[in-house]
N, C-alpha and C positions, 0 to 999 in steps of 0.2 A: 270731381277728383280729383282726389291730391295726388300728390307725386308718388310714392310709398303705394297707393295698393292702385295705380299702375301699374307700378314695379312687380307688384305682388301678381297682377293678370296677365302679364310677360311670363311669368318664371309658370305661375302652370301650362302658358298655353305653348310657352314650347317647351316644354318636357314632353305633353303629345307630338308637338309638332313635329320634335325632331323624331320619332322614333314611325311617324305614321303614311300612310295612304297617299298618293295624291287626292284619293277623293278628299281621301278624310283630311288633307291637309287643307284642299280647296274649300271643306267646310270652315274648317278652322277659319281659316282667314275672310272672308267675308262674312262668319259669326264676330269674331272682332274689331272689323272691321267698321259694321254697321253701329256696331257697339258702344265706343269709342272712338267711333267717330271719325277715321284713319285712313287717308282711298289708303286701296290695299297695296300697292306698290312700296307706300310707308313698313305696311307695314310685315316684309318678308324680309328689306333693308331692316327691320329692329331686327326681325327672326337672327338673319343670315350670320351678323355683325353681335348678335347676345354675349353675353360674357356674365358667369353665376358669378363671378366674385367682385365685393363692392369697393377691396379693399386696392386703396393706387401700391404699388413700392415708387419712396421719392428717392429718388434722384441727388444730385447734387449737381448744379449749374455750372460752366461756366474753369475757368483752369482752374488746376491743383497749386496750393500753398506750396510757394517753392521758399526754404529754408535757406541758410550760409548754415554751412561742413562744419 
């Protein structure tokens, strides 16, 4: 399974998981962990730290350039 398809599955699970009750959350975690081969704790951490956007803002590192006045 490619990384893109794993991400798509995670998006679908995240949408349901974020508004679900505890029983539904448990069922989702069990299903996702068994089908993808992940441990449940790993799936919980994935869903807690999930970010919808894939674009990161680029920030320049280091000192700012100084110019002579």
